[in-house]
C-alpha positions in Angstrom: 0.2 -0.2 0.0 1.5 3.2 -0.9 2.2 5.8 1.8 0.0 9.1 1.5 2.0 12.2 1.2 0.7 15.3 3.2 1.2 19.1 3.0 3.9 20.0 5.2 2.2 23.4 6.5 -1.4 22.1 6.4 -1.2 18.4 6.6 -3.7 17.6 3.8 -3.4 14.7 1.3 -1.3 15.5 -1.5 -1.1 13.5 -5.0 2.6 12.6 -5.9 4.5 15.4 -7.9 1.8 18.2 -7.1 3.1 21.7 -7.4 0.4 23.6 -5.3 -1.3 22.2 -2.2 -5.3 22.2 -3.2 -6.0 23.4 0.5 -3.6 25.9 1.4 -2.3 26.7 -2.0 1.4 26.5 -0.7 3.9 25.8 -3.2 5.9 22.6 -3.0 8.8 21.1 -4.2 9.5 17.3 -3.9 12.5 15.6 -2.5 13.2 12.3 -1.7 9.9 11.5 -2.5 8.5 13.8 -0.1 6.7 17.2 -0.2 8.6 20.2 1.1 7.9 23.8 1.1 9.5 25.4 -1.6 12.1 28.2 -0.4 9.5 31.1 -1.3 6.7 29.6 0.9 9.1 29.0 3.6 10.6 32.4 4.1 6.9 34.1 3.5 5.7 32.1 6.8 8.9 32.6 8.4 8.5 36.5 7.6 5.0 36.7 8.8 6.2 35.2 12.3 9.1 37.9 12.3 6.7 40.5 11.5 4.6 39.8 14.6 7.6 39.5 16.9 9.0 42.9 15.3 5.7 44.6 16.8 7.3 44.2 20.3 10.7 46.0 19.4 9.3 49.6 19.4 7.7 48.8 23.1 11.1 47.5 23.9 13.3 50.6 22.7 10.7 52.9 24.8 11.1 50.7 27.9 14.9 51.0 27.7 15.1 54.8 26.8 12.4 55.2 29.9 14.5 53.2 32.1 17.9 54.9 31.1 16.2 58.4 31.8 15.0 57.2 35.2 18.8 55.8 36.1 20.4 58.9 34.6 18.3 61.3 36.4 18.5 59.3 39.7 22.4 59.2 39.3 22.8 63.0 38.3 20.9 64.1 41.5 
C-alpha cells in the first residue's frame, strides 16, 4: 500500500508531484519522494512570524529609553 503524502504546512493529503497544495495553496518542491515547502513559501511563513515579533521592538526601545532616563536622572541628582 502506498504511503499518503501530506502537505508540510496544513497536513492535507497530496498527490505525488503536485506543485500547489489544493487546500492551503502552499508551493511544493519534492525531495526524495516527499513534499517540502518551496523556499519562497518557507521564507514567507517565517517572515510573518518575524513581523509579529517585530511589533514588540518599538515597545522594548521605549521601555529601555525610559529606564535609562530614570537611572540617569537618579544618578545625576
